C-alpha positions in Angstrom: 77.6 25.7 58.1 78.4 22.0 57.9 81.0 20.9 55.3 79.7 19.6 52.0 81.9 16.7 50.8 82.9 16.9 47.2 84.8 14.6 44.8 88.4 15.4 45.7 90.0 17.8 43.3 93.3 19.7 43.0 93.5 23.3 44.2 92.2 25.7 41.6 94.4 28.6 40.5 92.8 31.0 42.9 93.1 28.7 45.9 96.7 27.9 45.0 97.6 31.6 44.6 96.0 32.6 47.9 97.6 29.8 49.8 101.0 30.5 48.3 100.7 34.2 49.2 99.5 33.5 52.8 102.2 30.8 53.4 105.0 33.2 52.4 104.8 34.5 56.0 107.7 33.7 58.3 106.5 31.3 61.0 107.4 27.8 62.3 106.3 25.1 59.9 105.7 27.5 57.0 108.3 25.9 54.7 106.8 22.4 55.4 103.3 23.7 54.8 104.4 25.4 51.5 105.8 22.0 50.5 102.4 20.4 50.9 100.6 22.5 48.2 101.5 20.2 45.3 99.9 17.3 47.2 96.8 19.2 48.5 93.3 18.4 47.4 90.0 20.1 48.1 87.6 17.6 49.7 84.7 19.7 50.9 83.2 23.2 50.7 81.8 25.0 53.8 78.3 25.0 52.3 76.6 25.4 49.0 78.4 28.1 47.0 81.0 28.7 49.7 84.6 29.5 48.7 85.8 28.3 52.1 87.1 24.7 51.7 88.4 21.7 53.6 91.8 20.4 52.4 93.5 17.0 52.5 97.2 16.5 51.9 97.9 13.3 49.9 100.6 11.1 51.5 100.1 12.6 55.0 97.8 10.7 57.2 95.2 13.0 58.8 93.4 12.2 62.0 89.8 13.5 62.4 90.3 13.7 66.2 93.4 16.0 65.9 92.3 19.6 66.3 92.7 22.1 63.5 94.5 25.2 64.6 94.5 28.7 63.1 97.9 29.4 61.5 99.7 32.6 62.4 99.2 33.9 58.8 96.2 35.4 57.1 95.1 38.5 55.4 92.5 41.2 55.5 90.5 41.6 52.2 89.6 44.9 50.7 87.3 45.6 47.7 88.5 47.7 44.7 87.4 50.9 46.4 89.5 50.1 49.5 86.6 49.1 51.7 87.3 46.3 54.3 85.2 43.2 53.3 86.7 40.3 55.1 89.6 38.1 56.0 91.4 34.9 54.8 92.4 32.3 57.3 94.4 29.1 57.0 93.9 26.1 59.2 96.2 23.2 59.8 95.6 19.9 61.6 97.8 19.9 64.7 99.4 23.0 63.2 101.4 20.9 60.7 99.1 19.6 57.9 97.0 21.9 55.8 93.3 21.4 56.6 91.2 24.4 55.5 91.2 27.7 53.7 88.5 30.1 55.1 87.1 33.3 53.7 85.4 35.3 56.4 83.3 38.1 55.0 81.6 41.1 56.6 79.4 42.0 53.7 75.7 41.2 53.3 76.3 38.7 50.5 78.6 35.6 50.6 81.5 36.0 48.2 81.3 33.9 45.1 85.1 33.8 44.5 88.3 34.2 46.4 89.9 37.7 46.3 92.8 38.4 44.0 96.2 38.8 45.7 96.1 42.6 45.1 93.1 42.8 47.4 95.0 41.3 50.4 96.9 43.1 53.1 
């Protein structure tokens, strides 16, 4: 799905909680990426009703030509009955600037909200 630009807005509580949780992992650049959260805005969704979003970090120049890379952090998502329903992925431009939060689902219906932290493994 092509990204749908939106009026830039701060991370909502759910987006912030998920990103904080995923960025607790121990990998290169994790501390710097965690430090970007207070300056991160959502600038697009990945389609109408999608909870996957494009991010932009205020104060850090981003280059559209720089490739986004999948960070070595993420989580599998399980529903309340313990059934696997998807994954959360974090993308960063050139591996150093937050660029997207992606919710990949394996169910028939697109999720309407991000999972709670207790649904992540």
